[in-house]
Gaussian input, Z-matrix of N, CA and C with variables (Angstrom, degrees):
# hf/3-21g

backbone

0 1
 N
 C     1     B1
 C     2     B2     1     A1
 N     3     B3     2     A2     1     D1
 C     4     B4     3     A3     2     D2
 C     5     B5     4     A4     3     D3
 N     6     B6     5     A5     4     D4
 C     7     B7     6     A6     5     D5
 C     8     B8     7     A7     6     D6
 N     9     B9     8     A8     7     D7
 C    10    B10     9     A9     8     D8
 C    11    B11    10    A10     9     D9
 N    12    B12    11    A11    10    D10
 C    13    B13    12    A12    11    D11
 C    14    B14    13    A13    12    D12
 N    15    B15    14    A14    13    D13
 C    16    B16    15    A15    14    D14
 C    17    B17    16    A16    15    D15
 N    18    B18    17    A17    16    D16
 C    19    B19    18    A18    17    D17
 C    20    B20    19    A19    18    D18
 N    21    B21    20    A20    19    D19
 C    22    B22    21    A21    20    D20
 C    23    B23    22    A22    21    D21
 N    24    B24    23    A23    22    D22
 C    25    B25    24    A24    23    D23
 C    26    B26    25    A25    24    D24
 N    27    B27    26    A26    25    D25
 C    28    B28    27    A27    26    D26
 C    29    B29    28    A28    27    D27
 N    30    B30    29    A29    28    D28
 C    31    B31    30    A30    29    D29
 C    32    B32    31    A31    30    D30
 N    33    B33    32    A32    31    D31
 C    34    B34    33    A33    32    D32
 C    35    B35    34    A34    33    D33
 N    36    B36    35    A35    34    D34
 C    37    B37    36    A36    35    D35
 C    38    B38    37    A37    36    D36
 N    39    B39    38    A38    37    D37
 C    40    B40    39    A39    38    D38
 C    41    B41    40    A40    39    D39
 N    42    B42    41    A41    40    D40
 C    43    B43    42    A42    41    D41
 C    44    B44    43    A43    42    D42
 N    45    B45    44    A44    43    D43
 C    46    B46    45    A45    44    D44
 C    47    B47    46    A46    45    D45
 N    48    B48    47    A47    46    D46
 C    49    B49    48    A48    47    D47
 C    50    B50    49    A49    48    D48
 N    51    B51    50    A50    49    D49
 C    52    B52    51    A51    50    D50
 C    53    B53    52    A52    51    D51
 N    54    B54    53    A53    52    D52
 C    55    B55    54    A54    53    D53
 C    56    B56    55    A55    54    D54
 N    57    B57    56    A56    55    D55
 C    58    B58    57    A57    56    D56
 C    59    B59    58    A58    57    D57
 N    60    B60    59    A59    58    D58
 C    61    B61    60    A60    59    D59
 C    62    B62    61    A61    60    D60
 N    63    B63    62    A62    61    D61
 C    64    B64    63    A63    62    D62
 C    65    B65    64    A64    63    D63
 N    66    B66    65    A65    64    D64
 C    67    B67    66    A66    65    D65
 C    68    B68    67    A67    66    D66
 N    69    B69    68    A68    67    D67
 C    70    B70    69    A69    68    D68
 C    71    B71    70    A70    69    D69
 N    72    B72    71    A71    70    D70
 C    73    B73    72    A72    71    D71
 C    74    B74    73    A73    72    D72
 N    75    B75    74    A74    73    D73
 C    76    B76    75    A75    74    D74
 C    77    B77    76    A76    75    D75
 N    78    B78    77    A77    76    D76
 C    79    B79    78    A78    77    D77
 C    80    B80    79    A79    78    D78
 N    81    B81    80    A80    79    D79
 C    82    B82    81    A81    80    D80
 C    83    B83    82    A82    81    D81
 N    84    B84    83    A83    82    D82
 C    85    B85    84    A84    83    D83
 C    86    B86    85    A85    84    D84
 N    87    B87    86    A86    85    D85
 C    88    B88    87    A87    86    D86
 C    89    B89    88    A88    87    D87
 N    90    B90    89    A89    88    D88
 C    91    B91    90    A90    89    D89
 C    92    B92    91    A91    90    D90
 N    93    B93    92    A92    91    D91
 C    94    B94    93    A93    92    D92
 C    95    B95    94    A94    93    D93
 N    96    B96    95    A95    94    D94
 C    97    B97    96    A96    95    D95
 C    98    B98    97    A97    96    D96
 N    99    B99    98    A98    97    D97
 C   100   B100    99    A99    98    D98
 C   101   B101   100   A100    99    D99
 N   102   B102   101   A101   100   D100
 C   103   B103   102   A102   101   D101
 C   104   B104   103   A103   102   D102
 N   105   B105   104   A104   103   D103
 C   106   B106   105   A105   104   D104
 C   107   B107   106   A106   105   D105
 N   108   B108   107   A107   106   D106
 C   109   B109   108   A108   107   D107
 C   110   B110   109   A109   108   D108
 N   111   B111   110   A110   109   D109
 C   112   B112   111   A111   110   D110
 C   113   B113   112   A112   111   D111
 N   114   B114   113   A113   112   D112
 C   115   B115   114   A114   113   D113
 C   116   B116   115   A115   114   D114
 N   117   B117   116   A116   115   D115
 C   118   B118   117   A117   116   D116
 C   119   B119   118   A118   117   D117
 N   120   B120   119   A119   118   D118
 C   121   B121   120   A120   119   D119
 C   122   B122   121   A121   120   D120
 N   123   B123   122   A122   121   D121
 C   124   B124   123   A123   122   D122
 C   125   B125   124   A124   123   D123
 N   126   B126   125   A125   124   D124
 C   127   B127   126   A126   125   D125
 C   128   B128   127   A127   126   D126
 N   129   B129   128   A128   127   D127
 C   130   B130   129   A129   128   D128
 C   131   B131   130   A130   129   D129
 N   132   B132   131   A131   130   D130
 C   133   B133   132   A132   131   D131
 C   134   B134   133   A133   132   D132
 N   135   B135   134   A134   133   D133
 C   136   B136   135   A135   134   D134
 C   137   B137   136   A136   135   D135
 N   138   B138   137   A137   136   D136
 C   139   B139   138   A138   137   D137
 C   140   B140   139   A139   138   D138
 N   141   B141   140   A140   139   D139
 C   142   B142   141   A141   140   D140
 C   143   B143   142   A142   141   D141
 N   144   B144   143   A143   142   D142
 C   145   B145   144   A144   143   D143
 C   146   B146   145   A145   144   D144
 N   147   B147   146   A146   145   D145
 C   148   B148   147   A147   146   D146
 C   149   B149   148   A148   147   D147
 N   150   B150   149   A149   148   D148
 C   151   B151   150   A150   149   D149
 C   152   B152   151   A151   150   D150
 N   153   B153   152   A152   151   D151
 C   154   B154   153   A153   152   D152
 C   155   B155   154   A154   153   D153
 N   156   B156   155   A155   154   D154
 C   157   B157   156   A156   155   D155
 C   158   B158   157   A157   156   D156
 N   159   B159   158   A158   157   D157
 C   160   B160   159   A159   158   D158
 C   161   B161   160   A160   159   D159
 N   162   B162   161   A161   160   D160
 C   163   B163   162   A162   161   D161
 C   164   B164   163   A163   162   D162
 N   165   B165   164   A164   163   D163
 C   166   B166   165   A165   164   D164
 C   167   B167   166   A166   165   D165
 N   168   B168   167   A167   166   D166
 C   169   B169   168   A168   167   D167
 C   170   B170   169   A169   168   D168
 N   171   B171   170   A170   169   D169
 C   172   B172   171   A171   170   D170
 C   173   B173   172   A172   171   D171
 N   174   B174   173   A173   172   D172
 C   175   B175   174   A174   173   D173
 C   176   B176   175   A175   174   D174
 N   177   B177   176   A176   175   D175
 C   178   B178   177   A177   176   D176
 C   179   B179   178   A178   177   D177
 N   180   B180   179   A179   178   D178
 C   181   B181   180   A180   179   D179
 C   182   B182   181   A181   180   D180
 N   183   B183   182   A182   181   D181
 C   184   B184   183   A183   182   D182
 C   185   B185   184   A184   183   D183
 N   186   B186   185   A185   184   D184
 C   187   B187   186   A186   185   D185
 C   188   B188   187   A187   186   D186
 N   189   B189   188   A188   187   D187
 C   190   B190   189   A189   188   D188
 C   191   B191   190   A190   189   D189
 N   192   B192   191   A191   190   D190
 C   193   B193   192   A192   191   D191
 C   194   B194   193   A193   192   D192
 N   195   B195   194   A194   193   D193
 C   196   B196   195   A195   194   D194
 C   197   B197   196   A196   195   D195
 N   198   B198   197   A197   196   D196
 C   199   B199   198   A198   197   D197
 C   200   B200   199   A199   198   D198
 N   201   B201   200   A200   199   D199
 C   202   B202   201   A201   200   D200
 C   203   B203   202   A202   201   D201
 N   204   B204   203   A203   202   D202
 C   205   B205   204   A204   203   D203
 C   206   B206   205   A205   204   D204
 N   207   B207   206   A206   205   D205
 C   208   B208   207   A207   206   D206
 C   209   B209   208   A208   207   D207
 N   210   B210   209   A209   208   D208
 C   211   B211   210   A210   209   D209
 C   212   B212   211   A211   210   D210
 N   213   B213   212   A212   211   D211
 C   214   B214   213   A213   212   D212
 C   215   B215   214   A214   213   D213
 N   216   B216   215   A215   214   D214
 C   217   B217   216   A216   215   D215
 C   218   B218   217   A217   216   D216
 N   219   B219   218   A218   217   D217
 C   220   B220   219   A219   218   D218
 C   221   B221   220   A220   219   D219
 N   222   B222   221   A221   220   D220
 C   223   B223   222   A222   221   D221
 C   224   B224   223   A223   222   D222
 N   225   B225   224   A224   223   D223
 C   226   B226   225   A225   224   D224
 C   227   B227   226   A226   225   D225
 N   228   B228   227   A227   226   D226
 C   229   B229   228   A228   227   D227
 C   230   B230   229   A229   228   D228
 N   231   B231   230   A230   229   D229
 C   232   B232   231   A231   230   D230
 C   233   B233   232   A232   231   D231
 N   234   B234   233   A233   232   D232
 C   235   B235   234   A234   233   D233
 C   236   B236   235   A235   234   D234
 N   237   B237   236   A236   235   D235
 C   238   B238   237   A237   236   D236
 C   239   B239   238   A238   237   D237
 N   240   B240   239   A239   238   D238
 C   241   B241   240   A240   239   D239
 C   242   B242   241   A241   240   D240
 N   243   B243   242   A242   241   D241
 C   244   B244   243   A243   242   D242
 C   245   B245   244   A244   243   D243
 N   246   B246   245   A245   244   D244
 C   247   B247   246   A246   245   D245
 C   248   B248   247   A247   246   D246
 N   249   B249   248   A248   247   D247
 C   250   B250   249   A249   248   D248
 C   251   B251   250   A250   249   D249
 N   252   B252   251   A251   250   D250
 C   253   B253   252   A252   251   D251
 C   254   B254   253   A253   252   D252
 N   255   B255   254   A254   253   D253
 C   256   B256   255   A255   254   D254
 C   257   B257   256   A256   255   D255

   B1=1.4418
   B2=1.5433
   B3=1.2969
   B4=1.4653
   B5=1.5124
   B6=1.3418
   B7=1.4241
   B8=1.5194
   B9=1.3347
   B10=1.4622
   B11=1.5177
   B12=1.3045
   B13=1.5039
   B14=1.5125
   B15=1.2933
   B16=1.4577
   B17=1.5157
   B18=1.3172
   B19=1.4568
   B20=1.5026
   B21=1.3524
   B22=1.4784
   B23=1.5215
   B24=1.3575
   B25=1.4616
   B26=1.5117
   B27=1.3208
   B28=1.4693
   B29=1.5295
   B30=1.3091
   B31=1.4691
   B32=1.5237
   B33=1.3470
   B34=1.4626
   B35=1.5199
   B36=1.2996
   B37=1.4691
   B38=1.5374
   B39=1.3193
   B40=1.4659
   B41=1.5414
   B42=1.3309
   B43=1.4580
   B44=1.5296
   B45=1.2913
   B46=1.4832
   B47=1.5329
   B48=1.3237
   B49=1.4705
   B50=1.5171
   B51=1.3416
   B52=1.4476
   B53=1.5365
   B54=1.3163
   B55=1.4542
   B56=1.5262
   B57=1.3191
   B58=1.4734
   B59=1.5299
   B60=1.3124
   B61=1.4673
   B62=1.5334
   B63=1.3292
   B64=1.4568
   B65=1.5298
   B66=1.3226
   B67=1.4625
   B68=1.5463
   B69=1.3301
   B70=1.4456
   B71=1.5428
   B72=1.3274
   B73=1.4648
   B74=1.5081
   B75=1.3361
   B76=1.4906
   B77=1.5406
   B78=1.3052
   B79=1.4702
   B80=1.5286
   B81=1.3243
   B82=1.4559
   B83=1.5207
   B84=1.3327
   B85=1.4561
   B86=1.5333
   B87=1.3143
   B88=1.4646
   B89=1.5311
   B90=1.3303
   B91=1.4575
   B92=1.5121
   B93=1.3360
   B94=1.4736
   B95=1.5395
   B96=1.3139
   B97=1.4580
   B98=1.5303
   B99=1.3133
   B100=1.4782
   B101=1.5392
   B102=1.3230
   B103=1.4650
   B104=1.5449
   B105=1.3272
   B106=1.4602
   B107=1.5401
   B108=1.3003
   B109=1.4798
   B110=1.5385
   B111=1.3107
   B112=1.4721
   B113=1.5146
   B114=1.3281
   B115=1.4838
   B116=1.5442
   B117=1.3225
   B118=1.4713
   B119=1.5470
   B120=1.3219
   B121=1.4502
   B122=1.5080
   B123=1.3530
   B124=1.4696
   B125=1.5211
   B126=1.2939
   B127=1.4918
   B128=1.5049
   B129=1.3157
   B130=1.4542
   B131=1.5274
   B132=1.3057
   B133=1.4639
   B134=1.5206
   B135=1.2951
   B136=1.4638
   B137=1.5165
   B138=1.3145
   B139=1.4738
   B140=1.5594
   B141=1.3064
   B142=1.4528
   B143=1.5199
   B144=1.3387
   B145=1.4455
   B146=1.5178
   B147=1.3328
   B148=1.4668
   B149=1.5380
   B150=1.3106
   B151=1.4596
   B152=1.5251
   B153=1.3026
   B154=1.4856
   B155=1.5254
   B156=1.3379
   B157=1.4655
   B158=1.5434
   B159=1.3128
   B160=1.4570
   B161=1.5241
   B162=1.3283
   B163=1.4303
   B164=1.5406
   B165=1.3432
   B166=1.4727
   B167=1.5377
   B168=1.3251
   B169=1.4626
   B170=1.5387
   B171=1.3202
   B172=1.4588
   B173=1.5377
   B174=1.3173
   B175=1.4671
   B176=1.5295
   B177=1.3190
   B178=1.4365
   B179=1.5196
   B180=1.3287
   B181=1.4660
   B182=1.5215
   B183=1.3248
   B184=1.4855
   B185=1.5333
   B186=1.3406
   B187=1.4600
   B188=1.5458
   B189=1.3133
   B190=1.4897
   B191=1.5213
   B192=1.3231
   B193=1.4570
   B194=1.5290
   B195=1.3184
   B196=1.4781
   B197=1.5244
   B198=1.3400
   B199=1.4715
   B200=1.5119
   B201=1.3283
   B202=1.4718
   B203=1.5224
   B204=1.3187
   B205=1.4476
   B206=1.5213
   B207=1.3369
   B208=1.4564
   B209=1.5255
   B210=1.3196
   B211=1.4511
   B212=1.5208
   B213=1.3551
   B214=1.4597
   B215=1.5280
   B216=1.3165
   B217=1.4653
   B218=1.5265
   B219=1.3388
   B220=1.4413
   B221=1.5298
   B222=1.2987
   B223=1.4558
   B224=1.5294
   B225=1.3148
   B226=1.4459
   B227=1.5327
   B228=1.3385
   B229=1.4569
   B230=1.5289
   B231=1.3289
   B232=1.4640
   B233=1.5431
   B234=1.3320
   B235=1.4579
   B236=1.5275
   B237=1.3093
   B238=1.4667
   B239=1.5227
   B240=1.3194
   B241=1.4611
   B242=1.5179
   B243=1.3418
   B244=1.4821
   B245=1.5086
   B246=1.3474
   B247=1.4548
   B248=1.5336
   B249=1.3159
   B250=1.4499
   B251=1.5434
   B252=1.2670
   B253=1.4848
   B254=1.5205
   B255=1.3178
   B256=1.4313
   B257=1.4391
   A1=111.67
   A2=118.20
   A3=120.08
   A4=112.20
   A5=117.33
   A6=120.23
   A7=112.11
   A8=116.45
   A9=122.45
   A10=110.98
   A11=116.53
   A12=121.27
   A13=110.76
   A14=118.57
   A15=121.20
   A16=113.44
   A17=117.14
   A18=120.33
   A19=114.69
   A20=117.13
   A21=118.60
   A22=113.16
   A23=117.31
   A24=119.15
   A25=110.16
   A26=117.79
   A27=122.75
   A28=109.72
   A29=117.22
   A30=121.36
   A31=112.03
   A32=117.48
   A33=122.04
   A34=109.65
   A35=116.28
   A36=121.47
   A37=110.00
   A38=116.10
   A39=119.69
   A40=110.28
   A41=116.55
   A42=117.58
   A43=113.61
   A44=116.98
   A45=120.24
   A46=111.36
   A47=116.27
   A48=122.17
   A49=108.44
   A50=119.12
   A51=120.79
   A52=115.82
   A53=118.40
   A54=121.18
   A55=114.03
   A56=115.89
   A57=120.45
   A58=108.48
   A59=118.74
   A60=120.55
   A61=110.63
   A62=115.33
   A63=121.42
   A64=113.59
   A65=116.35
   A66=119.52
   A67=111.52
   A68=118.52
   A69=120.83
   A70=113.08
   A71=117.42
   A72=120.30
   A73=112.18
   A74=117.31
   A75=120.28
   A76=109.81
   A77=118.20
   A78=121.19
   A79=111.73
   A80=118.08
   A81=119.61
   A82=112.61
   A83=117.98
   A84=120.90
   A85=113.14
   A86=120.42
   A87=119.51
   A88=113.29
   A89=117.11
   A90=120.78
   A91=110.86
   A92=116.48
   A93=121.23
   A94=109.62
   A95=117.91
   A96=121.35
   A97=110.44
   A98=116.46
   A99=121.97
   A100=110.65
   A101=116.43
   A102=119.39
   A103=110.14
   A104=117.56
   A105=120.88
   A106=110.35
   A107=116.11
   A108=120.64
   A109=109.31
   A110=117.46
   A111=121.70
   A112=111.17
   A113=116.38
   A114=120.48
   A115=112.52
   A116=116.31
   A117=121.94
   A118=112.29
   A119=116.01
   A120=121.30
   A121=108.20
   A122=117.53
   A123=118.93
   A124=111.28
   A125=115.83
   A126=122.83
   A127=104.91
   A128=116.89
   A129=122.92
   A130=109.10
   A131=116.47
   A132=122.80
   A133=107.49
   A134=118.48
   A135=122.24
   A136=110.17
   A137=114.94
   A138=121.60
   A139=109.83
   A140=114.95
   A141=120.74
   A142=111.05
   A143=117.20
   A144=122.08
   A145=110.44
   A146=117.84
   A147=122.61
   A148=110.54
   A149=117.90
   A150=121.35
   A151=110.08
   A152=117.56
   A153=121.08
   A154=111.35
   A155=116.93
   A156=121.06
   A157=108.58
   A158=118.47
   A159=121.70
   A160=111.14
   A161=118.10
   A162=122.10
   A163=111.42
   A164=115.45
   A165=119.34
   A166=111.85
   A167=117.72
   A168=120.78
   A169=110.31
   A170=117.57
   A171=121.05
   A172=110.63
   A173=116.94
   A174=120.53
   A175=110.58
   A176=118.17
   A177=121.33
   A178=111.43
   A179=116.58
   A180=122.41
   A181=110.84
   A182=117.04
   A183=120.47
   A184=110.10
   A185=117.29
   A186=120.08
   A187=110.45
   A188=115.66
   A189=119.58
   A190=109.20
   A191=118.85
   A192=122.00
   A193=110.19
   A194=116.71
   A195=119.81
   A196=111.63
   A197=115.92
   A198=120.11
   A199=112.38
   A200=118.96
   A201=122.56
   A202=109.16
   A203=117.03
   A204=122.48
   A205=113.13
   A206=117.14
   A207=119.43
   A208=112.91
   A209=117.61
   A210=123.46
   A211=107.88
   A212=118.02
   A213=121.39
   A214=113.77
   A215=116.56
   A216=120.45
   A217=106.56
   A218=117.01
   A219=118.47
   A220=113.44
   A221=115.72
   A222=122.14
   A223=106.72
   A224=115.50
   A225=120.37
   A226=108.24
   A227=116.33
   A228=119.52
   A229=112.05
   A230=116.88
   A231=119.79
   A232=110.13
   A233=116.17
   A234=121.10
   A235=110.51
   A236=116.38
   A237=120.42
   A238=111.49
   A239=116.95
   A240=120.11
   A241=112.84
   A242=115.44
   A243=120.06
   A244=112.09
   A245=117.18
   A246=120.73
   A247=113.25
   A248=116.04
   A249=120.04
   A250=109.63
   A251=115.29
   A252=120.18
   A253=106.47
   A254=118.39
   A255=120.11
   A256=111.45
   D1=-12.04
   D2=179.30
   D3=-58.67
   D4=-39.86
   D5=177.82
   D6=-62.62
   D7=-41.76
   D8=-177.94
   D9=-64.26
   D10=-40.02
   D11=-179.97
   D12=-79.78
   D13=-16.73
   D14=-179.94
   D15=69.39
   D16=19.44
   D17=-178.36
   D18=84.66
   D19=-0.14
   D20=-177.11
   D21=-66.74
   D22=-19.71
   D23=177.84
   D24=-73.16
   D25=-7.53
   D26=177.89
   D27=-119.09
   D28=39.08
   D29=-176.08
   D30=-62.29
   D31=-39.99
   D32=178.93
   D33=-61.39
   D34=-48.71
   D35=-179.59
   D36=-61.77
   D37=-40.99
   D38=-178.97
   D39=-62.83
   D40=-40.06
   D41=-179.41
   D42=-76.65
   D43=-23.25
   D44=172.40
   D45=-76.32
   D46=-36.98
   D47=-177.67
   D48=-129.95
   D49=73.45
   D50=-173.68
   D51=-64.74
   D52=-23.64
   D53=-179.46
   D54=-92.95
   D55=-4.00
   D56=179.19
   D57=-71.47
   D58=129.57
   D59=178.47
   D60=-58.08
   D61=143.40
   D62=-176.66
   D63=-56.06
   D64=-30.22
   D65=-177.36
   D66=-69.06
   D67=-13.23
   D68=-178.76
   D69=-102.95
   D70=-4.36
   D71=-177.92
   D72=-62.51
   D73=-37.96
   D74=179.15
   D75=-62.12
   D76=-33.66
   D77=-177.77
   D78=-69.33
   D79=-35.02
   D80=-177.39
   D81=-92.86
   D82=-7.02
   D83=179.75
   D84=-56.76
   D85=-47.01
   D86=178.03
   D87=-60.69
   D88=-33.60
   D89=178.47
   D90=-66.60
   D91=-42.34
   D92=179.34
   D93=-66.59
   D94=-41.78
   D95=179.20
   D96=-61.28
   D97=-43.78
   D98=179.60
   D99=-65.67
   D100=-39.94
   D101=178.71
   D102=-65.02
   D103=-41.26
   D104=177.36
   D105=-63.28
   D106=-41.26
   D107=179.32
   D108=-63.55
   D109=-43.35
   D110=-178.67
   D111=-60.93
   D112=-37.68
   D113=-176.10
   D114=-102.01
   D115=15.90
   D116=178.78
   D117=52.94
   D118=43.66
   D119=176.69
   D120=-102.42
   D121=142.99
   D122=177.87
   D123=-70.34
   D124=140.27
   D125=173.22
   D126=-128.83
   D127=101.57
   D128=-174.72
   D129=-85.48
   D130=118.34
   D131=179.74
   D132=-131.34
   D133=115.64
   D134=-178.12
   D135=-120.77
   D136=165.84
   D137=179.84
   D138=-69.01
   D139=166.61
   D140=177.40
   D141=-58.36
   D142=-44.91
   D143=179.55
   D144=-61.89
   D145=-50.64
   D146=-178.58
   D147=-60.20
   D148=-39.90
   D149=179.19
   D150=-62.22
   D151=-41.96
   D152=178.34
   D153=-65.96
   D154=-39.80
   D155=178.54
   D156=-64.05
   D157=-45.19
   D158=179.46
   D159=-62.53
   D160=-40.35
   D161=178.91
   D162=-63.56
   D163=-45.92
   D164=178.73
   D165=-63.24
   D166=-37.83
   D167=178.40
   D168=-66.62
   D169=-39.41
   D170=178.67
   D171=-66.69
   D172=-42.73
   D173=177.95
   D174=-64.80
   D175=-40.11
   D176=178.07
   D177=-63.46
   D178=-44.47
   D179=177.91
   D180=-59.85
   D181=-42.97
   D182=179.31
   D183=-65.82
   D184=-38.90
   D185=-179.20
   D186=-66.71
   D187=-41.21
   D188=179.54
   D189=-64.34
   D190=-42.10
   D191=179.33
   D192=-65.94
   D193=-40.60
   D194=-179.40
   D195=-66.53
   D196=-29.91
   D197=-179.49
   D198=-81.53
   D199=-12.65
   D200=-177.44
   D201=-71.78
   D202=108.56
   D203=-177.51
   D204=-89.69
   D205=-2.47
   D206=-179.89
   D207=-74.73
   D208=-15.23
   D209=178.86
   D210=-108.88
   D211=100.33
   D212=-174.72
   D213=-62.42
   D214=-33.98
   D215=178.52
   D216=-103.89
   D217=107.77
   D218=-174.63
   D219=-67.43
   D220=115.56
   D221=174.40
   D222=-125.80
   D223=74.63
   D224=-175.28
   D225=-139.24
   D226=-166.90
   D227=-178.35
   D228=-60.17
   D229=-38.31
   D230=179.08
   D231=-64.86
   D232=-45.67
   D233=177.06
   D234=-57.26
   D235=-46.85
   D236=-179.93
   D237=-62.67
   D238=-40.83
   D239=179.61
   D240=-64.33
   D241=-42.44
   D242=-179.48
   D243=-70.36
   D244=-33.86
   D245=-173.53
   D246=-106.52
   D247=27.09
   D248=177.09
   D249=-82.73
   D250=129.41
   D251=176.53
   D252=-114.80
   D253=108.16
   D254=-175.07
   D255=-129.98

């Protein structure tokens, strides 16, 4: 299923090790989880269904904010996504 998800189920690992090939992200996932546990950091891991529900809710929220014409200068999720410098 890693191919189907495109590695998105290992997003934390990818951002910690951006140059690590995607095929190795599953191997370091337990190490990252343990490190988070050691330092009392949250490590959010949800099911495939829940991840899709969360994604749809976020996209819906962004669409509603983008459609809001009462704010002439858009400062919403869409604005943040377009103007992110990372």
